[in-house]
C-alpha positions as CSV (number, residue, x, y, z in Angstrom):
1,X,-2.3,0.4,-22.7
2,X,-1.7,-3.3,-23.3
3,X,0.2,-2.1,-26.4
4,X,2.9,-0.8,-25.7
5,X,5.1,-3.8,-25.6
6,X,4.9,-4.1,-29.1
7,X,6.2,-0.6,-30.2
8,X,10.0,-0.2,-30.1
9,X,11.3,1.5,-27.2
10,X,11.6,5.1,-29.0
11,X,7.6,5.6,-29.7
12,X,6.6,3.4,-26.2
13,X,8.2,6.6,-24.9
14,X,6.3,9.0,-26.7
15,X,2.9,7.0,-25.9
16,X,3.8,6.8,-21.9
17,X,5.0,10.8,-22.1
18,X,1.9,11.8,-24.0
19,X,-1.0,9.7,-22.1
20,X,1.0,11.0,-19.0
21,X,0.9,14.5,-20.3
22,X,-2.8,14.6,-20.5
23,X,-3.1,12.7,-16.9
24,X,-1.1,15.9,-15.3
25,X,-3.6,18.3,-16.9
26,X,-6.3,16.6,-15.4
27,X,-4.6,15.7,-12.2
28,X,-2.6,18.9,-11.0
29,X,-4.9,21.9,-11.4
30,X,-5.5,24.7,-9.6
31,X,-7.5,22.9,-7.6
32,X,-4.6,20.4,-6.2
33,X,-2.7,23.6,-5.5
34,X,-5.0,25.1,-3.3
35,X,-5.5,21.5,-1.5
36,X,-1.8,21.2,-1.4
37,X,-1.2,24.7,0.2
38,X,-4.1,23.6,2.6
39,X,-2.8,20.5,3.6
40,X,0.7,22.1,4.0
41,X,-1.2,24.7,6.7
42,X,-3.6,22.1,8.5
43,X,-0.5,19.7,9.2
44,X,0.3,22.1,12.4
45,X,-3.2,22.6,13.6
46,X,-3.6,21.6,17.6
47,X,-5.7,18.9,18.4
48,X,-8.8,20.8,19.1
49,X,-8.5,22.4,15.9
50,X,-8.0,19.2,14.0
51,X,-10.8,17.8,15.6
52,X,-13.1,20.5,14.5
53,X,-11.8,20.2,10.9
54,X,-12.4,16.7,10.8
55,X,-16.3,17.1,12.2
56,X,-16.7,19.5,9.0
57,X,-15.1,17.3,6.9
58,X,-17.3,14.5,8.0
59,X,-20.7,16.3,8.2
60,X,-19.8,17.3,4.2
61,X,-18.7,14.1,3.4
62,X,-22.1,13.1,5.4
63,X,-24.5,15.6,3.4
64,X,-22.8,15.0,0.3
65,X,-23.6,11.0,0.2
66,X,-26.8,11.6,1.5
67,X,-27.9,14.1,-1.5
68,X,-25.8,11.9,-4.4
69,X,-25.8,8.6,-4.0
70,X,-28.9,6.2,-3.6
71,X,-27.3,3.8,-1.1
72,X,-26.8,6.5,1.6
73,X,-29.3,8.6,0.9
74,X,-31.5,5.9,2.8
75,X,-28.2,4.6,5.0
76,X,-28.1,8.1,6.2
77,X,-31.6,9.1,6.3
78,X,-31.9,9.1,10.3
79,X,-28.5,11.1,10.7
80,X,-28.9,13.9,8.5
81,X,-31.9,15.4,10.0
82,X,-29.5,16.2,12.7
83,X,-26.4,16.8,11.1
84,X,-25.1,19.8,12.2
85,X,-24.6,18.4,15.8
86,X,-23.4,15.1,14.3
87,X,-19.5,14.5,15.4
88,X,-16.8,12.1,15.2
89,X,-17.5,10.7,18.2
90,X,-21.0,9.8,17.1
91,X,-19.6,7.6,13.7
92,X,-19.7,4.0,15.8
93,X,-23.5,4.5,15.4
94,X,-23.6,4.0,11.8
95,X,-23.1,0.5,10.4
96,X,-19.9,-1.4,9.4
97,X,-19.6,-1.3,5.8
98,X,-18.5,-4.4,4.3
99,X,-16.4,-5.2,1.0
100,X,-19.1,-7.2,-0.4
101,X,-21.7,-4.8,0.1
102,X,-19.5,-2.2,-2.0
103,X,-19.1,-5.1,-4.6
104,X,-22.9,-5.8,-4.9
105,X,-24.1,-2.4,-4.5
106,X,-21.7,-0.3,-6.1
107,X,-23.6,1.4,-8.8
108,X,-26.4,2.8,-6.4
109,X,-23.4,4.0,-3.8
110,X,-21.8,6.0,-6.8
111,X,-22.3,10.0,-6.3
112,X,-23.0,10.7,-9.5
113,X,-23.5,14.0,-9.4
114,X,-20.1,14.5,-8.4
115,X,-19.3,12.3,-11.2
116,X,-21.3,14.8,-13.8
117,X,-19.4,18.2,-12.1
118,X,-16.3,17.0,-12.4
119,X,-15.5,14.3,-15.1
120,X,-13.5,11.0,-14.3
121,X,-11.2,8.4,-14.6
122,X,-12.4,4.9,-14.8
123,X,-10.8,2.7,-11.5
124,X,-10.8,-0.6,-9.7
125,X,-9.4,-1.8,-6.6
126,X,-6.3,-3.5,-7.2
127,X,-7.6,-7.4,-6.8
128,X,-4.6,-8.9,-4.6
129,X,-7.4,-10.8,-3.0
130,X,-9.8,-11.3,-6.3
131,X,-12.6,-9.4,-7.4
132,X,-11.7,-6.2,-7.7
133,X,-14.8,-3.6,-8.1
134,X,-15.0,-1.1,-10.6
135,X,-16.3,2.6,-10.0
136,X,-15.9,5.9,-11.8
137,X,-13.2,8.2,-10.0
138,X,-14.0,11.8,-10.1
139,X,-10.7,14.4,-10.7
140,X,-12.0,16.6,-7.7
141,X,-11.3,13.3,-5.4
142,X,-7.9,12.8,-7.2
143,X,-6.5,16.2,-6.6
144,X,-7.2,15.2,-2.8
145,X,-5.9,11.9,-3.3
146,X,-2.7,13.4,-4.6
147,X,-2.1,17.1,-2.6
148,X,-2.2,14.2,0.3
149,X,-0.1,12.4,-1.3
150,X,2.8,15.4,-2.0
151,X,2.7,16.7,1.4
152,X,3.9,13.2,1.9
153,X,6.5,13.5,-0.4
154,X,7.8,17.2,1.1
155,X,8.2,15.6,4.2
156,X,10.9,13.5,2.9
157,X,12.9,15.9,1.0
158,X,11.5,15.4,-1.9
159,X,8.9,16.9,-4.9
160,X,7.0,15.3,-7.6
161,X,9.0,17.1,-10.1
162,X,12.2,14.5,-9.2
163,X,13.5,12.0,-11.5
164,X,11.6,9.1,-10.3
165,X,12.1,4.8,-10.7
166,X,8.6,3.6,-10.2
167,X,8.5,0.2,-9.4
168,X,5.0,-0.5,-9.3
169,X,2.8,-3.5,-11.5
170,X,2.2,-1.7,-14.3
171,X,3.3,-4.2,-17.4
172,X,5.7,-2.0,-19.5
173,X,7.2,-4.4,-21.1
174,X,5.1,-7.4,-21.7
175,X,6.5,-10.6,-22.4
176,X,10.2,-9.1,-23.1
177,X,13.0,-11.2,-23.3
178,X,15.6,-8.7,-23.0
179,X,15.8,-5.5,-21.8
180,X,14.5,-2.2,-21.6
181,X,11.7,-3.7,-19.1
182,X,11.6,0.5,-18.1
183,X,9.8,3.2,-19.9
184,X,10.0,7.2,-19.5
185,X,7.0,9.5,-18.9
186,X,9.2,12.5,-19.2
187,X,6.0,14.5,-18.7
188,X,6.7,13.8,-14.9
189,X,10.1,12.3,-14.9
190,X,9.0,9.4,-14.2
191,X,10.6,5.8,-15.4
192,X,8.3,3.0,-14.8
193,X,10.4,-0.6,-14.3
194,X,8.4,-3.2,-14.7
195,X,8.6,-5.6,-11.7
196,X,7.2,-8.8,-13.7
197,X,10.7,-9.0,-14.9
198,X,13.0,-8.6,-12.2
199,X,15.3,-11.8,-11.1
200,X,18.6,-12.1,-10.5
201,X,19.3,-13.1,-14.1
202,X,18.4,-9.5,-14.9
203,X,19.3,-7.3,-11.6
204,X,22.2,-6.2,-13.5
205,X,20.1,-4.5,-16.3
206,X,17.8,-2.7,-13.8
207,X,21.5,-1.4,-11.4
208,X,23.0,-0.8,-15.0
209,X,19.7,1.3,-16.1
210,X,19.0,2.8,-12.6
211,X,23.0,4.2,-12.7
212,X,22.2,5.8,-15.6
213,X,18.6,7.6,-14.5
214,X,20.1,8.7,-11.3
215,X,16.9,8.8,-9.6
216,X,16.1,11.4,-6.6
217,X,13.8,8.8,-5.3
218,X,12.5,5.3,-5.8
219,X,8.8,4.3,-5.5
220,X,7.7,1.1,-5.4
221,X,6.4,-2.4,-3.7
222,X,9.0,-3.7,-0.5
223,X,8.9,-7.0,-2.6
224,X,10.5,-5.6,-5.5
225,X,13.3,-3.6,-3.5
226,X,14.3,-6.4,-1.9
227,X,15.4,-9.0,-3.8
228,X,17.3,-6.4,-5.6
229,X,18.9,-5.2,-2.5
230,X,19.7,-8.5,-1.2
231,X,21.4,-9.4,-4.4
232,X,23.6,-5.8,-4.4
233,X,24.5,-6.7,-0.7
234,X,25.9,-10.3,-1.7
235,X,27.5,-9.8,-5.3
236,X,29.4,-7.0,-4.6
237,X,30.4,-6.7,-8.0
238,X,31.1,-3.9,-10.7
239,X,27.5,-4.8,-12.1
240,X,26.0,-4.5,-8.6
241,X,27.7,-1.2,-8.1
242,X,25.4,1.4,-7.7
243,X,26.8,4.9,-8.9
244,X,24.0,7.1,-7.2
245,X,22.6,7.8,-3.8
246,X,18.9,8.6,-4.0
247,X,17.1,10.7,-1.5
248,X,14.9,8.2,0.0
249,X,13.0,5.1,-1.2
250,X,9.2,5.4,-1.0
251,X,7.6,1.7,-0.6
252,X,3.5,1.1,-0.3
253,X,1.1,-1.3,-1.5
254,X,2.8,-4.6,0.6
255,X,3.9,-4.9,4.4
256,X,7.3,-3.6,4.9
257,X,9.0,-6.1,7.2
258,X,12.3,-4.7,9.2
259,X,14.2,-7.2,7.3
260,X,13.4,-6.0,4.3
261,X,13.9,-2.0,5.5
262,X,17.2,-2.7,7.1
263,X,18.5,-4.7,3.7
264,X,17.3,-1.8,1.0
265,X,18.5,1.5,3.8
266,X,21.7,-0.6,3.2
267,X,22.0,-1.0,-0.4
268,X,20.8,2.3,-1.4
269,X,22.6,4.1,1.3
270,X,19.4,5.7,2.2
271,X,16.4,6.0,4.2
272,X,13.1,3.8,3.4
273,X,9.9,6.0,4.0
274,X,6.7,3.7,4.1
275,X,3.3,4.8,3.8
276,X,-0.4,2.8,3.4
277,X,-2.9,4.0,1.3
278,X,-5.5,1.9,-1.1
279,X,-6.7,1.9,-4.3
280,X,-10.3,2.7,-2.9
281,X,-9.1,6.0,-1.5
282,X,-8.2,4.9,2.2
283,X,-6.8,7.7,4.3
284,X,-2.9,8.1,4.0
285,X,-0.9,6.8,7.2
286,X,2.8,8.1,6.5
287,X,6.3,7.6,7.9
288,X,7.7,11.3,9.0
289,X,11.2,11.9,10.1
290,X,11.1,12.1,13.9
291,X,8.4,10.1,14.4
292,X,9.1,6.4,15.7
293,X,5.8,5.1,13.6
294,X,3.3,5.9,11.3
295,X,0.8,8.9,11.2
296,X,-2.7,8.6,10.1
297,X,-3.2,12.1,8.4
298,X,-6.5,13.5,9.4
299,X,-7.3,15.5,6.2
300,X,-7.7,12.5,3.9
301,X,-10.1,10.5,6.4
302,X,-10.6,9.0,9.9
303,X,-9.4,5.4,11.1
304,X,-11.3,3.6,13.8
305,X,-8.8,0.9,15.4
306,X,-11.5,-2.3,16.5
307,X,-9.2,-4.4,19.0
308,X,-10.7,-8.0,19.7
309,X,-12.5,-8.3,16.5
310,X,-13.1,-11.5,15.0
311,X,-10.9,-10.6,12.1
312,X,-8.2,-8.8,14.1
313,X,-7.5,-11.7,17.0
314,X,-3.8,-11.8,17.3
315,X,-1.1,-14.1,19.4
316,X,0.5,-12.1,21.8
317,X,2.8,-9.4,20.4
318,X,4.4,-8.4,23.5
319,X,3.4,-4.7,24.6
320,X,1.9,-4.3,21.3
321,X,-1.8,-5.0,19.8
322,X,-3.0,-5.8,16.6
323,X,-6.5,-4.1,15.3
324,X,-8.6,-4.0,12.3
325,X,-8.9,-0.7,10.5
326,X,-12.5,0.6,9.6
327,X,-11.9,3.3,7.6
328,X,-14.2,6.6,6.7
329,X,-12.2,8.5,3.6
330,X,-12.5,12.3,3.3
331,X,-10.2,12.2,-0.4
332,X,-12.3,9.9,-2.5
333,X,-16.0,11.0,-2.6
334,X,-16.9,9.7,-6.2
335,X,-18.1,6.5,-4.1
336,X,-18.1,7.8,-0.5
337,X,-16.4,5.5,1.9
338,X,-17.9,5.5,5.3
339,X,-17.0,3.3,8.0
340,X,-15.6,0.4,5.7
341,X,-13.9,-2.7,6.7
342,X,-11.2,-2.7,4.0
343,X,-9.4,-5.7,5.4
344,X,-6.0,-4.5,6.7
345,X,-5.0,-4.1,10.0
346,X,-2.4,-1.8,12.1
347,X,0.0,-2.5,15.2
348,X,-0.7,0.1,18.3
349,X,0.9,0.5,21.4
350,X,0.0,3.0,24.8
351,X,1.4,5.8,22.5
352,X,-1.4,6.9,20.2
353,X,-0.3,10.8,19.4
354,X,3.0,11.7,17.2
355,X,5.4,13.7,18.8
356,X,5.9,16.4,16.0
357,X,2.7,16.4,14.6
358,X,-0.6,15.7,16.8
359,X,-1.8,13.1,14.6
360,X,-2.6,10.0,15.5
361,X,0.0,7.3,15.6
362,X,-0.2,4.1,14.9
363,X,3.4,1.2,15.5
364,X,2.5,-0.2,11.9
365,X,0.9,-2.1,9.5
366,X,0.3,-5.5,10.1
367,X,-1.3,-6.5,6.7
368,X,-4.4,-7.6,5.5
369,X,-7.2,-9.6,7.8
370,X,-7.1,-12.3,4.9
371,X,-3.2,-12.7,5.6
372,X,-4.0,-13.8,9.0
373,X,-3.3,-18.1,9.6
374,X,-5.2,-20.3,11.2
375,X,-3.3,-22.3,13.5
376,X,-3.1,-25.6,14.4
377,X,-5.4,-24.7,17.2
378,X,-7.4,-22.6,15.6
379,X,-5.9,-19.3,16.6
380,X,-5.4,-16.4,13.7
381,X,-1.9,-15.4,13.5
382,X,-0.4,-12.8,11.7
383,X,2.7,-11.5,10.2
384,X,3.5,-15.5,10.6
385,X,5.8,-15.5,7.3
386,X,8.1,-12.5,9.0
387,X,8.6,-14.9,12.0
388,X,10.0,-17.9,9.9
389,X,12.4,-15.9,7.5
390,X,13.1,-13.0,9.6
391,X,17.4,-12.9,10.0
392,X,17.7,-16.1,7.5
393,X,20.2,-14.8,4.9
394,X,19.3,-17.4,2.2
395,X,16.3,-16.9,0.8
396,X,15.5,-14.5,-1.9
397,X,12.2,-14.2,-1.4
398,X,8.9,-16.3,0.2
399,X,5.5,-16.7,0.3
400,X,3.1,-18.8,3.1
401,X,0.4,-20.5,1.5
402,X,-2.5,-22.3,3.8
403,X,-4.6,-24.9,2.2
404,X,-8.3,-25.7,2.3
405,X,-7.1,-28.4,5.3
406,X,-5.3,-25.9,6.5
407,X,-1.8,-27.6,6.2
408,X,0.8,-24.3,5.3
409,X,3.2,-24.5,2.3
410,X,6.5,-22.3,2.4
411,X,7.3,-21.3,-0.9
412,X,11.1,-20.1,-1.0
413,X,13.2,-18.9,-3.8
414,X,16.5,-20.3,-2.1
415,X,20.3,-18.9,-2.5
416,X,23.4,-21.5,-1.6
417,X,22.8,-22.3,1.5
418,X,19.1,-22.5,2.2
419,X,19.0,-26.1,2.7
420,X,22.3,-26.3,5.2
421,X,21.5,-23.5,7.4
422,X,18.1,-22.3,7.0
423,X,15.6,-24.6,6.3
424,X,17.1,-26.7,9.9
425,X,16.0,-23.3,11.4
426,X,12.6,-22.4,9.9
427,X,11.4,-26.3,10.5
428,X,12.2,-25.9,14.3
429,X,10.1,-22.5,14.2
430,X,7.3,-23.7,12.3
431,X,5.1,-25.5,15.5
432,X,6.2,-22.5,17.7
433,X,4.8,-19.8,15.5
434,X,1.6,-21.8,14.3
435,X,1.3,-24.6,17.0
436,X,2.6,-28.4,17.6
437,X,-0.1,-29.9,15.4
438,X,0.1,-27.7,12.3
439,X,1.3,-29.7,8.9
440,X,3.5,-28.0,6.7
441,X,6.0,-28.4,4.2
442,X,8.6,-26.2,2.9
443,X,9.2,-26.3,-1.4
444,X,11.9,-24.5,-3.0
445,X,10.9,-22.2,-6.6
446,X,13.5,-20.5,-9.2
447,X,10.5,-17.7,-8.7
448,X,7.3,-17.0,-7.1
449,X,4.8,-15.9,-9.6
450,X,3.3,-12.2,-8.9
451,X,-0.3,-11.2,-9.2
452,X,-1.9,-9.5,-12.0
453,X,-1.4,-6.4,-10.2
454,X,2.6,-7.1,-10.1
455,X,2.3,-7.2,-6.7
456,X,4.1,-10.7,-4.5
457,X,1.3,-11.6,-2.2
458,X,3.2,-12.8,1.3
459,X,0.6,-14.9,2.7
460,X,-2.5,-16.9,0.8
461,X,-4.9,-18.2,1.9
462,X,-6.7,-20.9,-0.4
463,X,-10.2,-22.1,0.6
464,X,-10.7,-20.8,4.0
């Protein structure tokens, strides 16, 4: 809907609401309700019942992929002969599916019988790391996906019917130079806020809009909420005063740092609940009150954690280890992903099971493998940006860029006091984090450009 920004506000809201109504009819049919009721029940299964459920779901996925997708007709031929005996334990016998393979063989991997049976919406990956791939996302898969997400909402005390403010990558305001930087989908009580216009000069407009709307929850990128939260905490004027308290702030699509969580919770006066999924339809990994970490939702798929692989080596994380995630999705069936190297990593410790649900548990999401930085001694180093800027109070936003010659540029949008207080500390940290031989520079900027999807990547590797 790229024409939106050319319309007056009332017409924009009408157009978005009409489109939202059309999507809602497809998304939230009786099948969605059935899946939701199923998932609300299965969350209480014991370990043996969960394993049986996953084994059955896996066999169903493999059979469907074999029957419907030419790529898998060849790849799964040895498996389907004895499919009734195939279990999760046998999954590692299948080859890993690389991103480049999916990109090159997308047409052969599409299950066209599902697309014909259920209909579809055109879909693509976000393209955060370049070259998105496109495929038809069938509506049955969409309903499974949204039902899992709705269960996560219920865990947070909210539902999809509640008034929400969404700070994601939708270009709802084009090149507007004055508010409003938001539109309303009245069908689902959703206010979509532009992340492209978020800057200190516009923060008062965003706060005023939120005070009028009084959303029950906010949903979006940590990189959108965190600068706004830091401004609210520092400004303390009528323009930055929130006159409502949301139930929860949902964050997704980017790594949530501990500083960002603390500042957002303090500024908005509510919990932050993080969840992991992907545009490809990866299994959901979600927070739940009472859990120290995140839970892999078994009904949405299987996540294998490969420790010590080439793409997941890390410097010491104390009692924690970093593992590459390989995913098999139960909730995205039109482009079956079986043992897919999605390019993300998790942080693990010795406790691998949840306390309130017997679901697989992780400490957190460490970020994309493409976000690993090569240290001066050749090591792959994760969460480097977090190590540099965590606890620094004079930075609005930051981005780490590693160049083809392995030198590093730290881009910073500073506030008053950065040069005197934070810069010297960061300069001392650089050799300890990346090795004594690393070449680096710190560049201050008025703003850091976001990608075309509205995300602000924390780490970029150029030409590596």
